[in-house]
N, C-alpha and C positions, 0 to 999 in steps of 0.2 A: 544021342549023341545032345541031345541040349539036358532031355534028359538023366546022362551019365555024369554032366559037368556040373548040374546040379547037387548029384546028387555027394560028388569030391565036396559040395561045402563051395565050389568057384563062381560068380556069378559075368557072363557076359559083359566085354567089354561097351556094351552101348546098353546096355542095362545101367552101368557101373560110370558111367560119364555118357548122361544124356547130350541132346544136341544145346538144348536150351543153356548149362550146366556148362559147355563148354563156349558158346555164344560171352555169356554173361564174364566167363574168362577173358578170352581172348580183347571181348571191351576193352576190360579191368586197366590191363596191361595198353589197352594203347591209347590207355588217357591217362598211366601215366606216362607213357612217353612223349605223349603232349604238354603236359604240365611242367615236365625238364625241360625240354625244348625248348616255352615259354616265358621260362625262370630265366633259361639265359640267354631268349631274346632282350629282353630289358637289363637284367643285372648284369650284362657285359658287354654293355653302348661305351664310350666315350668315358674317360672318367669327369664326376665333375668336377667345379673350374674349386678353385683352389677356399678352403671355407672362413669367410665372412665374421674374424674372432672379436668384430661391437658388437654381436647381437646382444642383449640389455636381459639375456635367458640362457636355464646351459640345457640341453636338448640331447636322449639315453635312450639307448634300446639295449636288454638285454637278447645276447643271442649265442647260439649252441653250433656246433660242427650240423648238423641236417638240416637246419633252418637259416644258410649263411645267406644264401642263391636271396628265399626270402627275405630276410631281414636288407639285403642292397633295393634289391625294390621296392622294397618300405620307402625306406631312406629318399631313393631314386623322384617317386612319387609324389615325396612331400615338397624337398628340393623344389622339384619342378611348377605343385600347386601353389607356391607362394615363390615361384623367381629367385630364390636367394640359393647361395653354400651352404646351411649349416652346418656352425662348428658342431660336430656331429660326435656324440660323444660313446663309443660302446666297449657292452663288458657281456667278456666272456666269460659262459655256466662252467670253461673248466675243460669242455670238450673237444674247445676250436686247434684245427689243427696249425703248423708252424706258414705251409699254405695259405690255408683260410684266412689270415692274421695278415701276411701279404699282399693278400689280393681288398683285403676292406682299409688300405691304406690302400694301395692306390687308388679304389675307386673315390673314394675321400680322400684331398689332402689336406691338410690340415687338422684331420680330426683327430681325436684320441682313442687308443683302444685299454683296456684296464684289462692285464693282463690276471686269471681269474690267481694265479698262485702270488701278483704285488698287490690286489686289493685281502688274500688270506693271511699272507702276511701284515697288513693292520694291525688285524682285529684278534692276532698271541698277543697284543695289551693283561698284559694280569685283569687289567676293568675290565674287560669283552672276550674274560672266554663266553657268556653263557650266550653272549650275542651270535661268538664264532659257534655256538656249537646249533645255536639255532642254524644259523647258514648255513652246516653242514648236513643239517636235513629236511632243510626246504628251499631249493636253491633259487627258489621265487623273491625271497623275505632281498636276494640280492636288489630288486629292486627299486627295493625303501634304505636300505643299512648301507647301502655299498653308494646307491644316489647321493645318500648324504651327505657322505666322505667325501665323494672323487665333482661332486659340483660347478661348481667353475661359479654360480649366480646365486642368489636366495632366491631364483625364480623359476622352478625347475621345467620342464619339459616331457614326457616320456612315452614313449610309441611302441608296443609289440613288436614283434616282423613280420605277423600278420594281416596287416590292417593296409589299404593302399586306401591316397586321396585322389580324388580325382575332379576338386573345386580348391579353389583361397579360401579356405581353413578362416574364414574375417572373428569370426567370434571366438575364437578360437584364440584368434594370436592375438584382441589384442585384452584378452582375460590374461595374458602371460605379459602382451608391452606393461599396462595400462592398470589393472587388476590388482589385489590381492590377496585375492582369496581362491581356494580351493575347489577345483572341476575338475567333474569325469561325466568317462562317455556313463547311460544309463545302461544299464542290463537289462533282460528277461524278466526276469524273478531278480528278487532277490538270491543272492547264494554264500551264504557265509558260514562257517562249521560249526554255529551253534542261530537258534531262532534271535530275533528282535530284545526277547524276550529274554533271553537267559543270557546274552551278553552285557543288559543292561542291571541284569540279577549279579554278573561276575566283575563286570566295569562303572558300574555305578553311571552307563554311555550305555545312550541307546542310537546310534551309531543311522545317518543316514542312506536308506532304504535304498538295492536298486543299484547302489555304487559297483561298477563295473571299472578296474583298475589295467585294461587297453590302451587307455589312452588317460592321463591326463597331466592337469599346471598348479602345480600347488609349492607352497611355501617349504623352503629347505630348511626355516627352523620346526614347522611342524609339527616334520617327518624326524626330530634332535634322539642322537645313537640313547639318551637316557633317558626320553621316553617311550622305545620302542622299547630298551631294557625291561621298562617299570612294570608294559600293560603287554608285555608274551604270557608270563609265568599263570596271566589272570586267567586267559583265553587258553589256556593251557590246559587248562579245568575245564574246561566244556568240552568232552568224548563223547561226537557224535559215531551213533550206533554203527558205522559203516563210514571208521577213520581214517582209512587209506583210501579211499574212494572221496575226501577229502580236506584231506591236509594240505590240498595244492590250495585252498582257500586263506588258508592264513596270511596271505602276503592282503590279500585285497576285506581277512578283517578289519584285521590291523589298517591297514591305510585309512578304513570307512571310521573306526572309533578312533586314529587320531586328529584326523582335520578335521572331522562330526565337533570332538571336543576341542578345537582351538578356538583361537577366536576370535580366526580369519571363517570360523567356520565353511561346510562341505556341500554343496553343490551340483546340479545337475546341468554338464551342457546343453544345449537346445537339442530340438528336435533333429535335427540334420544326422548329429554326431552317435544319434542310438544304434544300441547294440539288434541286430533283426537277420532273423532265415529264412526273412523269404527271398525267391530270385527279383532280379532287378534290384537298379541303382535306386529311382524313385527319387531323385531329384536329392538323394545324399551328397555330401558331401566324401565322407572315407567310408570303408566302408570296413568292417571284423570280423577278418574271413578263418570263426573259432569252428573246434571240433565236430559237428556234425556237418561245417557249411567246410569245410579246410580247405576242399578239392577247387571250392568254385574259386578260390583266391589268382587260381590262372584261370580256370577255362571262361568264369566268369569276370573278375577282375582284371588279369595283365589285357585277353584276348578285349573286353571296352577299352582300355590305352593305345592295345596299338593298331587296330582297327576301326575303332570311331572315335578317338582325342588322340590322331597321329602322333604316341609318344614317344617313335624315332627323330622324325623329323623336329618335331619341338625342342627331343633332349640334343637333339645335335647340338643345334644351334644356341640351348642353354649351354651347353658344356663349350662351346669355341668362347663365348664371354669373357673378353680379361684373356685369354687364353695368352700365355705365349710364347712366341717358333722361336 
């Protein structure tokens, strides 16, 4: 019978679906379910208190439909770490639904939500057409051009949606409130659309190495729209051999060039903010769960907040602070 099945080109079920393969698939589904449950457990807690509009800097986050609950978890983790309801400005990448927008506004009273259509309308001005086209090609440029337009203060804080905070970021907030330089998390390695030498040849600027744009504190004036528009065509000439895979690095390359060449310069945040792929927090203030370690946003980060740092009880006390009954 087995030889007959083989002759007909049909593999027995047990050979096509090994026990190990089935087990891996079950484990993958189980992890996905657990990740969703952890995200909802943190994101759908009570809303933050009303935003403190007197903060001397402007905090921003670009988010999308798929990462919405992560963005809420990220913003709540920072609010709790600093025990302050930050006046968040959330930027819609164009994928947020009406329900998504309602949830953000509900969870962060007093926040600002910049709808993608509203932002696109601003860039319809004739002199901004090149920037409008660049924003359509690379959504990550919203992290620079749109921050420059919609920031409420000269000092800007940006936090990606896949970052969690575990301690009060003293150094970061000191820089935001008292400094005037541009600071970034340090990347695993230098990741720009071209080598430092090529970028220097094209722009006349050798950017600071290993800039990661997941978290940054910078001056609004150092990312002026005219400077962005002037630099984009120069770096666009650096066609990477694997351009499709590397074009997402345009914004990171651009901000490194702009800030390095500014009067304030560019520098890295202290080591406890560094990007790290190793498991475990090891004293880190925050962790950026990017790319290959993305699933540990929930399986390490949120679990740590919930099980070891009593997030739910601490958040409830924070959320009830000054809340009107």
